[in-house]
C-alpha positions in Angstrom: 0.2 0.0 0.2 2.6 2.6 0.9 4.5 1.8 -2.5 1.5 2.3 -4.0 1.4 5.9 -2.4 4.5 6.6 -3.4 4.2 5.8 -7.3 0.8 7.8 -7.0 2.6 11.1 -5.9 5.7 10.3 -8.5 3.6 10.1 -10.9 1.6 13.2 -10.1 5.2 14.9 -9.4 5.8 14.1 -12.8 2.9 15.4 -14.4 2.8 18.6 -12.8 6.2 19.1 -13.7 4.9 18.4 -17.6 1.9 21.1 -17.1 3.7 24.1 -15.4 4.8 26.6 -17.4 8.4 27.1 -18.6 10.6 29.5 -16.1 13.6 29.1 -19.5 14.2 32.3 -20.6 16.4 33.6 -24.0 18.7 35.8 -23.8 19.4 38.4 -26.9 22.6 39.3 -26.6 23.5 40.4 -30.0 21.7 39.8 -33.3 22.2 41.9 -36.4 19.5 40.4 -37.8 19.5 38.5 -41.3 17.0 36.7 -43.9 13.3 36.7 -41.6 12.4 32.9 -42.3 15.0 31.6 -39.6 14.0 34.4 -36.8 10.3 34.1 -37.8 10.7 30.0 -37.5 12.7 30.3 -34.0 10.6 32.9 -32.7 7.3 30.8 -33.4 9.0 28.2 -31.4 9.9 30.7 -28.8 6.5 31.7 -28.3 5.0 28.0 -28.3 7.1 27.3 -25.5 6.3 29.7 -23.1 9.8 31.1 -22.8 10.8 34.5 -21.5 12.8 36.9 -24.0 15.3 39.1 -22.5 16.8 41.4 -24.8 20.6 42.2 -23.3 22.1 43.9 -26.5 21.5 44.4 -29.6 18.5 42.8 -31.9 18.7 44.9 -35.2 16.4 43.9 -38.4 14.9 41.0 -38.1 15.6 40.1 -34.7 13.0 42.4 -33.9 10.3 40.5 -35.2 10.0 39.0 -31.7 8.0 41.9 -31.1 5.5 40.7 -33.2 5.5 37.0 -32.5 6.1 36.7 -28.9 3.3 37.9 -26.6 4.2 41.5 -25.3 4.3 40.3 -21.3 6.6 37.7 -21.6 9.5 40.5 -23.4 11.6 42.3 -21.2 14.8 44.3 -21.4 17.9 45.4 -19.9 19.5 48.9 -20.0 21.9 47.3 -22.7 18.7 46.9 -24.8 18.7 48.2 -28.6 16.1 47.8 -31.4 16.9 48.5 -34.8 14.0 49.0 -37.7 14.3 49.6 -41.2 11.9 49.0 -43.9 12.1 45.4 -45.7 14.4 44.7 -48.9 15.3 42.0 -51.0 18.0 41.0 -53.1 17.9 40.6 -57.0 19.7 38.3 -58.9 22.1 40.5 -59.5 23.2 40.8 -56.0 21.4 44.7 -56.1 19.2 45.2 -53.1 15.9 46.7 -53.8 13.0 48.3 -50.9 10.1 46.0 -50.4 7.3 48.2 -49.3 4.6 46.1 -48.9 6.7 43.6 -47.2 7.9 46.5 -45.1 3.7 47.7 -44.7 3.3 44.2 -43.2 5.9 44.2 -40.9 5.0 47.4 -39.6 1.4 46.4 -39.0 2.3 43.4 -37.2 4.5 45.3 -34.5 2.5 46.1 -31.0 0.9 49.6 -31.2 3.6 51.6 -28.9 6.5 50.1 -31.8 4.4 51.0 -34.5 3.4 54.6 -33.0 7.1 55.1 -32.1 8.8 54.1 -35.9 5.6 56.0 -37.7 6.7 59.6 -35.4 10.3 59.1 -37.2 9.5 58.5 -40.5 8.3 55.2 -40.9 10.3 52.3 -42.2 12.8 53.2 -44.5 16.3 52.5 -46.1 18.1 54.2 -42.6 17.8 52.3 -39.3 15.7 53.6 -36.5 17.5 52.6 -33.5 15.0 52.3 -30.0 16.6 52.3 -26.6 17.0 53.9 -23.3 14.6 56.1 -21.8 12.1 55.4 -24.5 12.4 51.5 -25.0 11.7 51.1 -21.2 8.7 53.3 -21.5 7.4 50.5 -24.1 8.7 47.0 -22.6 9.6 46.1 -19.0 12.8 45.8 -17.2 14.1 42.5 -16.6 14.2 41.2 -13.3 
């Protein structure tokens, strides 16, 4: 009887551990960005995992898609965090870069409203990099604890 109770407790503890939300975190220390697809895949997995995202350094270009993929309540920033935004662009067969205005519009609309507003007040997504950091960033995202 006692062995059965111990087994039931062990099974219950295992089930509770499996059901409990993840306490892990993903820490972004420095990302220059890159192709959009791999970032969206990564951030989809992070969203599904329940992990918190700590932005603790530069998160530029495609890295900022974390803001539109992971719930805002699971993102925090450190004093070293910097978000860098620019318009979408592609490269043609000859290696020339060109703007993608429709993609830029879609990306802008996917960002949370306070980020969209900040970008819009600075002229929108263009070829110029817009850097969100310091007090302005802390007004949108909480500091990590």
